Kinemage of the C-alpha trace (Angstrom):
@kinemage 1
@onewidth
@group {chain A} dominant
@subgroup {mainchain}
@vectorlist {calphas} color= white
{ca unk a 1} P -32.836 49.067 -42.124
{ca unk a 2} L -34.864 47.727 -40.077
{ca unk a 3} L -36.484 44.410 -40.481
{ca unk a 4} L -35.304 40.523 -40.415
{ca unk a 5} L -37.333 38.386 -41.266
{ca unk a 6} L -37.398 35.176 -42.108
{ca unk a 7} L -36.337 38.949 -41.136
{ca unk a 8} L -35.657 39.734 -41.416
{ca unk a 9} L -34.818 43.599 -42.257
{ca unk a 10} L -33.950 46.755 -42.319
{ca unk a 11} L -34.450 42.881 -41.229
{ca unk a 12} L -35.508 39.003 -41.348
{ca unk a 13} L -33.721 36.470 -39.135
{ca unk a 14} L -33.297 33.376 -36.083
{ca unk a 15} L -33.541 33.399 -32.529
{ca unk a 16} L -31.341 32.497 -29.875
{ca unk a 17} L -31.908 32.980 -26.677
{ca unk a 18} L -28.572 32.181 -23.744
{ca unk a 19} L -28.938 31.105 -20.218
{ca unk a 20} L -27.667 30.165 -17.655
{ca unk a 21} L -26.271 27.578 -14.857
{ca unk a 22} L -27.202 28.728 -11.735
{ca unk a 23} L -23.862 27.269 -9.225
{ca unk a 24} L -24.405 29.522 -6.577
{ca unk a 25} L -25.325 27.893 -3.403
{ca unk a 26} L -27.200 30.146 0.004
{ca unk a 27} L -24.924 31.146 2.530
{ca unk a 28} L -27.153 28.829 5.032
{ca unk a 29} L -25.937 25.241 2.234
{ca unk a 30} L -22.695 26.330 3.005
{ca unk a 31} L -22.759 26.941 6.806
{ca unk a 32} L -24.030 23.637 6.979
{ca unk a 33} L -21.254 21.836 4.731
{ca unk a 34} L -17.503 23.334 6.549
{ca unk a 35} L -20.741 21.626 9.801
{ca unk a 36} L -20.530 18.747 8.983
{ca unk a 37} L -17.270 18.470 7.615
{ca unk a 38} L -16.658 18.942 11.063
{ca unk a 39} L -18.208 15.452 12.252
{ca unk a 40} L -18.129 12.430 12.529
{ca unk a 41} L -18.948 10.895 8.650
{ca unk a 42} L -22.165 8.475 9.320
{ca unk a 43} L -22.452 5.793 6.481
{ca unk a 44} L -25.800 3.189 6.008
{ca unk a 45} L -25.773 0.752 4.636
{ca unk a 46} L -28.307 -1.613 3.661
{ca unk a 47} L -28.875 -4.977 3.497
{ca unk a 48} L -27.862 -7.201 0.311
{ca unk a 49} L -31.841 -7.686 -0.764
{ca unk a 50} L -32.676 -4.818 -0.495
{ca unk a 51} L -33.583 -2.774 -3.810
{ca unk a 52} L -33.367 1.036 -4.908
{ca unk a 53} L -36.461 2.140 -6.813
{ca unk a 54} L -36.107 5.146 -8.996
{ca unk a 55} L -38.515 6.881 -11.521
{ca unk a 56} L -37.799 6.725 -14.604
{ca unk a 57} L -37.338 9.733 -16.473
{ca unk a 58} L -40.613 11.336 -18.498
{ca unk a 59} L -39.728 12.215 -22.198
{ca unk a 60} L -40.888 16.177 -22.253
{ca unk a 61} L -41.315 17.676 -25.914
{ca unk a 62} L -39.560 19.898 -27.702
{ca unk a 63} L -40.892 22.983 -29.633
{ca unk a 64} L -38.937 22.683 -32.978
{ca unk a 65} L -41.140 24.896 -34.814
{ca unk a 66} L -40.806 28.364 -33.238
{ca unk a 67} L -43.622 31.284 -32.482
{ca unk a 68} L -45.941 31.084 -34.746
{ca unk a 69} L -46.714 33.787 -37.808
{ca unk a 70} L -49.702 35.843 -36.346
{ca unk a 71} L -50.689 39.238 -34.501
{ca unk a 72} L -48.077 40.077 -31.850
{ca unk a 73} L -45.806 36.956 -32.241
{ca unk a 74} L -42.239 38.463 -30.932
{ca unk a 75} L -38.929 36.577 -30.518
{ca unk a 76} L -35.778 38.096 -30.016
{ca unk a 77} L -32.566 37.673 -32.654
{ca unk a 78} L -29.204 36.234 -32.458
{ca unk a 79} L -28.396 40.473 -32.547
{ca unk a 80} L -30.360 41.275 -29.412
{ca unk a 81} L -33.353 42.769 -31.315
{ca unk a 82} L -36.778 41.780 -31.197
{ca unk a 83} L -38.477 40.266 -34.889
{ca unk a 84} L -41.851 41.104 -34.919
{ca unk a 85} L -44.233 38.836 -36.890
{ca unk a 86} L -46.558 40.998 -40.045
{ca unk a 87} L -48.522 37.831 -41.080
{ca unk a 88} L -49.302 37.692 -45.044
{ca unk a 89} L -51.577 39.133 -46.886
{ca unk a 90} L -52.831 42.551 -48.114
{ca unk a 91} L -52.651 46.089 -47.131
{ca unk a 92} L -53.176 49.545 -48.240
{ca unk a 93} L -49.950 51.170 -50.265
{ca unk a 94} L -49.443 54.649 -51.279
{ca unk a 95} L -52.071 57.995 -50.649
{ca unk a 96} L -53.186 58.650 -53.461
{ca unk a 97} L -50.474 60.670 -54.474
{ca unk a 98} L -49.338 61.060 -58.744
{ca unk a 99} L -45.391 59.636 -56.737
{ca unk a 100} L -47.815 57.534 -54.493
{ca unk a 101} L -50.728 56.281 -55.484
{ca unk a 102} L -53.102 54.243 -53.577
{ca unk a 103} L -53.549 50.891 -54.593
{ca unk a 104} L -53.635 47.430 -53.046
{ca unk a 105} L -51.054 44.796 -52.610
{ca unk a 106} L -50.321 41.476 -50.794
{ca unk a 107} L -47.022 40.580 -49.262
{ca unk a 108} L -46.032 37.444 -47.735
{ca unk a 109} L -45.495 36.761 -43.721
{ca unk a 110} L -42.889 38.544 -42.414
{ca unk a 111} L -40.259 38.799 -39.983
{ca unk a 112} L -38.770 41.966 -39.320
{ca unk a 113} L -36.567 44.496 -36.655
{ca unk a 114} L -38.754 46.116 -34.113
{ca unk a 115} L -36.199 48.757 -34.091
{ca unk a 116} L -34.013 50.221 -36.309
{ca unk a 117} L -30.253 48.470 -36.392
{ca unk a 118} L -28.454 50.420 -32.982
{ca unk a 119} L -24.721 51.854 -32.766
{ca unk a 120} L -24.411 48.525 -30.588
{ca unk a 121} L -25.333 45.872 -33.123
{ca unk a 122} L -23.945 47.629 -35.623
{ca unk a 123} L -20.190 48.006 -34.220
{ca unk a 124} L -20.708 44.077 -33.832
{ca unk a 125} L -20.758 43.626 -37.043
{ca unk a 126} L -17.527 45.632 -37.924
{ca unk a 127} L -15.196 44.164 -35.386
{ca unk a 128} L -16.379 40.626 -37.408
{ca unk a 129} L -15.115 42.541 -40.294
{ca unk a 130} L -18.638 41.754 -42.630
{ca unk a 131} L -18.937 45.407 -42.358
{ca unk a 132} L -17.103 48.328 -42.993
{ca unk a 133} L -17.471 51.523 -40.662
{ca unk a 134} L -20.211 54.172 -40.700
{ca unk a 135} L -19.223 57.915 -42.522
{ca unk a 136} L -17.725 59.616 -39.945
{ca unk a 137} L -19.494 62.565 -40.738
{ca unk a 138} L -22.727 61.353 -40.514
{ca unk a 139} L -22.442 59.210 -37.440
{ca unk a 140} L -21.934 61.042 -35.229
{ca unk a 141} L -22.981 59.065 -31.927
{ca unk a 142} L -20.939 56.181 -33.408
{ca unk a 143} L -17.850 54.707 -30.734
{ca unk a 144} L -19.496 56.195 -27.774
{ca unk a 145} L -20.559 54.408 -25.073
{ca unk a 146} L -23.491 56.361 -23.655
{ca unk a 147} L -25.102 56.362 -27.463
{ca unk a 148} L -24.695 52.157 -28.217
{ca unk a 149} L -28.638 52.121 -28.467
{ca unk a 150} L -29.220 54.942 -31.079
{ca unk a 151} L -29.546 53.938 -34.725
{ca unk a 152} L -26.510 54.002 -36.614
{ca unk a 153} L -26.073 56.639 -38.973
{ca unk a 154} L -24.180 57.271 -41.980
{ca unk a 155} L -24.621 53.845 -43.845
{ca unk a 156} L -24.982 53.810 -47.254
{ca unk a 157} L -27.137 51.293 -48.888
{ca unk a 158} L -23.952 48.480 -49.397
{ca unk a 159} L -23.118 48.563 -46.243
{ca unk a 160} L -26.775 48.398 -44.728
{ca unk a 161} L -27.158 44.737 -47.464
{ca unk a 162} L -23.844 43.883 -46.253
{ca unk a 163} L -25.573 44.104 -41.988
{ca unk a 164} L -28.623 41.829 -43.114
{ca unk a 165} L -25.987 39.256 -44.149
{ca unk a 166} L -24.661 39.204 -40.995
{ca unk a 167} L -27.267 38.564 -39.176
{ca unk a 168} L -28.378 36.223 -41.782
{ca unk a 169} L -31.440 38.730 -43.648
{ca unk a 170} L -31.991 40.885 -46.188
{ca unk a 171} L -33.735 44.193 -46.213
{ca unk a 172} L -37.228 44.699 -46.478
{ca unk a 173} L -38.758 45.904 -50.136
{ca unk a 174} L -40.465 48.996 -49.945
{ca unk a 175} L -44.134 47.180 -49.560
{ca unk a 176} L -43.198 44.904 -46.342
{ca unk a 177} L -41.389 48.179 -45.091
{ca unk a 178} L -44.571 50.084 -45.695
{ca unk a 179} L -46.884 47.462 -44.301
{ca unk a 180} L -44.487 47.199 -41.438
{ca unk a 181} L -45.296 51.226 -40.770
{ca unk a 182} L -48.925 51.865 -41.292
{ca unk a 183} L -50.624 48.061 -41.031
{ca unk a 184} L -53.205 46.492 -43.754
{ca unk a 185} L -55.624 49.655 -43.189
{ca unk a 186} L -53.113 52.410 -44.256
{ca unk a 187} L -53.166 54.393 -41.761
{ca unk a 188} L -51.445 57.775 -42.208
{ca unk a 189} L -48.958 57.628 -39.791
{ca unk a 190} L -47.229 54.652 -37.340
{ca unk a 191} L -50.185 54.904 -34.654
{ca unk a 192} L -53.165 56.008 -36.456
{ca unk a 193} L -54.660 59.104 -38.047
{ca unk a 194} L -53.423 61.792 -35.678
{ca unk a 195} L -51.701 64.522 -36.343
{ca unk a 196} L -47.711 64.077 -35.557
{ca unk a 197} L -46.309 65.382 -32.216
{ca unk a 198} L -43.211 65.359 -30.164
{ca unk a 199} L -44.637 62.922 -27.976
{ca unk a 200} L -45.050 60.135 -30.826
{ca unk a 201} L -41.674 60.217 -32.632
{ca unk a 202} L -38.110 62.750 -32.912
{ca unk a 203} L -38.646 64.888 -36.240
{ca unk a 204} L -38.079 67.895 -37.029
{ca unk a 205} L -37.375 70.139 -34.435
{ca unk a 206} L -38.152 68.052 -31.736
{ca unk a 207} L -34.565 67.039 -30.677
{ca unk a 208} L -32.476 68.334 -32.821
{ca unk a 209} L -30.291 64.588 -32.501
{ca unk a 210} L -31.190 60.761 -32.521
{ca unk a 211} L -32.435 59.341 -29.859
{ca unk a 212} L -32.974 56.115 -28.115
{ca unk a 213} L -34.325 53.435 -30.739
{ca unk a 214} L -37.337 52.606 -28.613
{ca unk a 215} L -37.874 55.478 -26.856
{ca unk a 216} L -41.613 56.645 -27.998
{ca unk a 217} L -43.925 54.014 -27.260
{ca unk a 218} L -46.430 55.909 -28.429
{ca unk a 219} L -45.697 55.805 -32.003
{ca unk a 220} L -45.528 52.380 -32.011
{ca unk a 221} L -46.838 50.875 -35.560
{ca unk a 222} L -49.894 48.594 -35.855
{ca unk a 223} L -47.425 45.088 -35.446
{ca unk a 224} L -45.832 46.752 -32.922
{ca unk a 225} L -42.486 49.003 -34.892
{ca unk a 226} L -40.254 51.850 -32.902
{ca unk a 227} L -39.742 54.466 -34.856
{ca unk a 228} L -41.097 53.477 -38.559
{ca unk a 229} L -41.124 57.187 -38.734
{ca unk a 230} L -39.017 60.121 -37.370
{ca unk a 231} L -35.148 59.568 -35.668
{ca unk a 232} L -33.831 58.332 -38.999
{ca unk a 233} L -34.140 57.395 -42.172
{ca unk a 234} L -33.944 53.164 -43.906
{ca unk a 235} L -33.115 51.585 -46.361
{ca unk a 236} L -35.192 49.000 -47.705
{ca unk a 237} L -34.176 47.378 -50.953
{ca unk a 238} L -35.573 48.007 -53.821
{ca unk a 239} L -35.189 51.347 -56.537
{ca unk a 240} L -37.707 53.637 -56.218
{ca unk a 241} L -40.260 54.576 -58.879
{ca unk a 242} L -43.656 56.994 -59.258
{ca unk a 243} L -45.726 54.086 -60.752
{ca unk a 244} L -43.914 51.589 -58.600
{ca unk a 245} L -46.313 47.729 -58.885
{ca unk a 246} L -49.622 50.403 -59.725
{ca unk a 247} L -50.660 48.759 -62.676
{ca unk a 248} L -52.562 45.764 -62.596
{ca unk a 249} L -50.718 45.122 -58.547
{ca unk a 250} L -48.400 42.002 -58.068
{ca unk a 251} L -47.859 40.026 -54.973
{ca unk a 252} L -44.224 40.436 -52.743
{ca unk a 253} L -43.622 42.557 -55.660
{ca unk a 254} L -39.339 43.847 -55.881
């Protein structure tokens, strides 16, 4: 459940950055204030003819367009994840297996999650009443503060969709997900064509349990997505079919 387009989604989406005013004063400033309070205040009265000139405020341009949709673009999303840009265009999908033949598919511009949805992010949705808790037997790390940055597990397809709706996004299609994972040239793995290993992803007997969502820097995909292979399975929007958009493939297939 990675993506946030427009994407947001596991999944497409919008960004908020919170800022705070700095109201603190330095010790020197405080001391100077206390010292001046004990002195006799002096006021210099200007002559009546004095004209005080001030500079007119200058207007600063405000960029309301958001980040540019291009390779490497990213921005912080509402639930704290980083969205990455997957520019639209054709890519190689499939790998010439009988259930996944190779073909060229085109998808539109996509903003998608750079990591899997974490326990902490999903818990916010549960607390808001918009999501139901994950299945207890399949989410051993959920609710434990030590694992807030681990992927949420034990979530079914409907729950994944609820989370996406909560953050104003949707699940990615299989095509969108695969392009994010493999890049435009159809890499065998997210990191390229090098054989899998425990330094690149969490699989087989590397850990025997899930790990943090941004632990495998060497395994990041062409577009900058983490954990597109290993650690936990992810949901996509559409149903599986071995002949999915194979004959005369259309753009943005569902």
